[in-house]
mmCIF file of the C-alpha atoms, coordinates in Angstrom:
data_MODEL
# 
_entry.id   MODEL 
# 
loop_
_atom_site.group_PDB 
_atom_site.id 
_atom_site.type_symbol 
_atom_site.label_atom_id 
_atom_site.label_alt_id 
_atom_site.label_comp_id 
_atom_site.label_asym_id 
_atom_site.label_entity_id 
_atom_site.label_seq_id 
_atom_site.pdbx_PDB_ins_code 
_atom_site.Cartn_x 
_atom_site.Cartn_y 
_atom_site.Cartn_z 
_atom_site.occupancy 
_atom_site.B_iso_or_equiv 
_atom_site.pdbx_formal_charge 
_atom_site.auth_seq_id 
_atom_site.auth_comp_id 
_atom_site.auth_asym_id 
_atom_site.auth_atom_id 
_atom_site.pdbx_PDB_model_num 
ATOM 1  C CA . MET A 1 1  ? 0.073  -0.020  -0.067 1.00 0.00 ? 1  MET A CA 1 
ATOM 2  C CA . SER A 1 2  ? 1.553  3.231   -1.171 1.00 0.00 ? 2  SER A CA 1 
ATOM 3  C CA . LYS A 1 3  ? 1.676  6.240   1.177  1.00 0.00 ? 3  LYS A CA 1 
ATOM 4  C CA . GLY A 1 4  ? 1.631  8.445   -1.931 1.00 0.00 ? 4  GLY A CA 1 
ATOM 5  C CA . PRO A 1 5  ? 3.843  11.353  -2.708 1.00 0.00 ? 5  PRO A CA 1 
ATOM 6  C CA . PRO A 1 6  ? 5.000  13.664  0.321  1.00 0.00 ? 6  PRO A CA 1 
ATOM 7  C CA . PRO A 1 7  ? 3.523  17.125  0.338  1.00 0.00 ? 7  PRO A CA 1 
ATOM 8  C CA . PRO A 1 8  ? 5.492  19.783  -2.041 1.00 0.00 ? 8  PRO A CA 1 
ATOM 9  C CA . ASP A 1 9  ? 7.262  21.549  1.059  1.00 0.00 ? 9  ASP A CA 1 
ATOM 10 C CA . TYR A 1 10 ? 8.572  18.161  2.336  1.00 0.00 ? 10 TYR A CA 1 
ATOM 11 C CA . ASP A 1 11 ? 12.358 17.724  2.979  1.00 0.00 ? 11 ASP A CA 1 
ATOM 12 C CA . ASP A 1 12 ? 13.839 14.634  4.016  1.00 0.00 ? 12 ASP A CA 1 
ATOM 13 C CA . ASN A 1 13 ? 17.447 16.382  4.382  1.00 0.00 ? 13 ASN A CA 1 
ATOM 14 C CA . PRO A 1 14 ? 16.708 19.706  5.464  1.00 0.00 ? 14 PRO A CA 1 
ATOM 15 C CA . ILE A 1 15 ? 19.639 22.292  6.157  1.00 0.00 ? 15 ILE A CA 1 
ATOM 16 C CA . TRP A 1 16 ? 20.264 22.268  9.987  1.00 0.00 ? 16 TRP A CA 1 
ATOM 17 C CA . THR A 1 17 ? 19.490 25.704  11.693 1.00 0.00 ? 17 THR A CA 1 
ATOM 18 C CA . ASP A 1 18 ? 21.403 26.905  14.564 1.00 0.00 ? 18 ASP A CA 1 
ATOM 19 C CA . GLU A 1 19 ? 18.535 26.234  16.737 1.00 0.00 ? 19 GLU A CA 1 
ATOM 20 C CA . MET A 1 20 ? 18.496 22.525  15.576 1.00 0.00 ? 20 MET A CA 1 
ATOM 21 C CA . ILE A 1 21 ? 22.355 22.285  15.985 1.00 0.00 ? 21 ILE A CA 1 
ATOM 22 C CA . ALA A 1 22 ? 21.885 23.627  19.563 1.00 0.00 ? 22 ALA A CA 1 
ATOM 23 C CA . ALA A 1 23 ? 19.177 21.193  20.419 1.00 0.00 ? 23 ALA A CA 1 
ATOM 24 C CA . ALA A 1 24 ? 21.104 18.110  19.106 1.00 0.00 ? 24 ALA A CA 1 
ATOM 25 C CA . ARG A 1 25 ? 22.435 15.824  21.827 1.00 0.00 ? 25 ARG A CA 1 
ATOM 26 C CA . PRO A 1 26 ? 24.745 12.870  21.452 1.00 0.00 ? 26 PRO A CA 1 
ATOM 27 C CA . ALA A 1 27 ? 23.124 9.413   21.128 1.00 0.00 ? 27 ALA A CA 1 
ATOM 28 C CA . SER A 1 28 ? 24.619 8.331   24.339 1.00 0.00 ? 28 SER A CA 1 
ATOM 29 C CA . GLU A 1 29 ? 22.633 10.757  26.158 1.00 0.00 ? 29 GLU A CA 1 
ATOM 30 C CA . MET A 1 30 ? 19.327 10.103  24.318 1.00 0.00 ? 30 MET A CA 1 
ATOM 31 C CA . LEU A 1 31 ? 19.494 6.150   24.070 1.00 0.00 ? 31 LEU A CA 1 
ATOM 32 C CA . PRO A 1 32 ? 19.404 3.576   26.874 1.00 0.00 ? 32 PRO A CA 1 
ATOM 33 C CA . PRO A 1 33 ? 22.950 2.557   27.606 1.00 0.00 ? 33 PRO A CA 1 
ATOM 34 C CA . GLU A 1 34 ? 22.662 -0.996  26.088 1.00 0.00 ? 34 GLU A CA 1 
ATOM 35 C CA . VAL A 1 35 ? 21.386 0.499   22.915 1.00 0.00 ? 35 VAL A CA 1 
ATOM 36 C CA . ALA A 1 36 ? 24.132 3.040   22.702 1.00 0.00 ? 36 ALA A CA 1 
ATOM 37 C CA . ALA A 1 37 ? 26.950 0.487   23.658 1.00 0.00 ? 37 ALA A CA 1 
ATOM 38 C CA . LEU A 1 38 ? 25.682 -1.280  20.350 1.00 0.00 ? 38 LEU A CA 1 
ATOM 39 C CA . LEU A 1 39 ? 26.759 1.885   18.139 1.00 0.00 ? 39 LEU A CA 1 
ATOM 40 C CA . VAL A 1 40 ? 30.409 1.911   19.400 1.00 0.00 ? 40 VAL A CA 1 
ATOM 41 C CA . ARG A 1 41 ? 32.700 -0.277  17.077 1.00 0.00 ? 41 ARG A CA 1 
ATOM 42 C CA . ARG A 1 42 ? 35.786 -1.256  18.609 1.00 0.00 ? 42 ARG A CA 1 
ATOM 43 C CA . ARG A 1 43 ? 38.361 -3.231  16.991 1.00 0.00 ? 43 ARG A CA 1 
ATOM 44 C CA . GLY A 1 44 ? 39.082 -6.661  18.458 1.00 0.00 ? 44 GLY A CA 1 
ATOM 45 C CA . PRO A 1 45 ? 42.290 -8.293  19.628 1.00 0.00 ? 45 PRO A CA 1 
ATOM 46 C CA . GLN A 1 46 ? 44.471 -8.950  16.427 1.00 0.00 ? 46 GLN A CA 1 
ATOM 47 C CA . ALA A 1 47 ? 44.475 -12.596 15.696 1.00 0.00 ? 47 ALA A CA 1 
ATOM 48 C CA . ALA A 1 48 ? 47.893 -12.773 13.981 1.00 0.00 ? 48 ALA A CA 1 
ATOM 49 C CA . PRO A 1 49 ? 50.932 -11.338 15.739 1.00 0.00 ? 49 PRO A CA 1 
ATOM 50 C CA . THR A 1 50 ? 51.102 -7.505  15.173 1.00 0.00 ? 50 THR A CA 1 
ATOM 51 C CA . LYS A 1 51 ? 53.591 -6.191  12.968 1.00 0.00 ? 51 LYS A CA 1 
ATOM 52 C CA . LYS A 1 52 ? 56.270 -3.364  14.026 1.00 0.00 ? 52 LYS A CA 1 
ATOM 53 C CA . ALA A 1 53 ? 55.771 -0.018  12.302 1.00 0.00 ? 53 ALA A CA 1 
ATOM 54 C CA . VAL A 1 54 ? 59.154 1.165   10.893 1.00 0.00 ? 54 VAL A CA 1 
ATOM 55 C CA . THR A 1 55 ? 60.945 3.773   8.946  1.00 0.00 ? 55 THR A CA 1 
ATOM 56 C CA . LEU A 1 56 ? 62.716 2.479   5.823  1.00 0.00 ? 56 LEU A CA 1 
ATOM 57 C CA . ARG A 1 57 ? 64.523 4.284   3.026  1.00 0.00 ? 57 ARG A CA 1 
ATOM 58 C CA . LEU A 1 58 ? 64.175 2.698   -0.353 1.00 0.00 ? 58 LEU A CA 1 
ATOM 59 C CA . ASP A 1 59 ? 65.266 3.611   -3.796 1.00 0.00 ? 59 ASP A CA 1 
ATOM 60 C CA . PRO A 1 60 ? 62.327 5.419   -5.851 1.00 0.00 ? 60 PRO A CA 1 
ATOM 61 C CA . ASP A 1 61 ? 62.254 2.885   -8.412 1.00 0.00 ? 61 ASP A CA 1 
ATOM 62 C CA . VAL A 1 62 ? 61.907 -0.129  -5.961 1.00 0.00 ? 62 VAL A CA 1 
ATOM 63 C CA . LEU A 1 63 ? 59.079 1.630   -4.171 1.00 0.00 ? 63 LEU A CA 1 
ATOM 64 C CA . ASP A 1 64 ? 57.341 2.670   -7.618 1.00 0.00 ? 64 ASP A CA 1 
ATOM 65 C CA . LYS A 1 65 ? 57.418 -1.057  -8.647 1.00 0.00 ? 65 LYS A CA 1 
ATOM 66 C CA . PHE A 1 66 ? 55.801 -2.289  -5.530 1.00 0.00 ? 66 PHE A CA 1 
ATOM 67 C CA . LYS A 1 67 ? 53.130 0.398   -5.570 1.00 0.00 ? 67 LYS A CA 1 
ATOM 68 C CA . ALA A 1 68 ? 52.449 -0.245  -9.074 1.00 0.00 ? 68 ALA A CA 1 
ATOM 69 C CA . THR A 1 69 ? 51.206 -3.810  -8.102 1.00 0.00 ? 69 THR A CA 1 
ATOM 70 C CA . GLY A 1 70 ? 48.316 -2.120  -6.347 1.00 0.00 ? 70 GLY A CA 1 
ATOM 71 C CA . PRO A 1 71 ? 46.560 -2.390  -3.065 1.00 0.00 ? 71 PRO A CA 1 
ATOM 72 C CA . GLY A 1 72 ? 48.354 -4.831  -0.714 1.00 0.00 ? 72 GLY A CA 1 
ATOM 73 C CA . TRP A 1 73 ? 51.902 -3.679  -1.994 1.00 0.00 ? 73 TRP A CA 1 
ATOM 74 C CA . GLN A 1 74 ? 52.914 -3.558  1.511  1.00 0.00 ? 74 GLN A CA 1 
ATOM 75 C CA . SER A 1 75 ? 52.360 -7.195  2.324  1.00 0.00 ? 75 SER A CA 1 
ATOM 76 C CA . ARG A 1 76 ? 53.806 -8.179  -0.878 1.00 0.00 ? 76 ARG A CA 1 
ATOM 77 C CA . MET A 1 77 ? 57.150 -6.282  -0.080 1.00 0.00 ? 77 MET A CA 1 
ATOM 78 C CA . ASN A 1 78 ? 57.173 -7.961  3.239  1.00 0.00 ? 78 ASN A CA 1 
ATOM 79 C CA . GLU A 1 79 ? 56.745 -11.160 1.551  1.00 0.00 ? 79 GLU A CA 1 
ATOM 80 C CA . ALA A 1 80 ? 59.428 -10.420 -0.713 1.00 0.00 ? 80 ALA A CA 1 
ATOM 81 C CA . LEU A 1 81 ? 61.817 -9.613  2.427  1.00 0.00 ? 81 LEU A CA 1 
ATOM 82 C CA . ARG A 1 82 ? 60.710 -12.914 4.057  1.00 0.00 ? 82 ARG A CA 1 
ATOM 83 C CA . GLN A 1 83 ? 61.827 -15.016 0.750  1.00 0.00 ? 83 GLN A CA 1 
ATOM 84 C CA . ALA A 1 84 ? 64.943 -13.046 0.742  1.00 0.00 ? 84 ALA A CA 1 
ATOM 85 C CA . LYS A 1 85 ? 65.805 -14.510 4.127  1.00 0.00 ? 85 LYS A CA 1 
ATOM 86 C CA . VAL A 1 86 ? 67.261 -11.401 5.276  1.00 0.00 ? 86 VAL A CA 1 
# 
């Protein structure tokens, strides 16, 4: 059953006025705690051993070659270093 078209002055995404912004409250204040807790997304513990962030200077051509392979180039570089048994 169709509700029919909305009225001509209806806007489902209105520009917020200063009054609307001032009246806005965080979800944590407006929702029950158990519902608000569902909105918070936290990363769980890492399943694999964590990797270490390092600063490494590479020749531009080496870096360009790995980056040209697309997303995941860091993992491929890691695997190439692992296979080199350095």
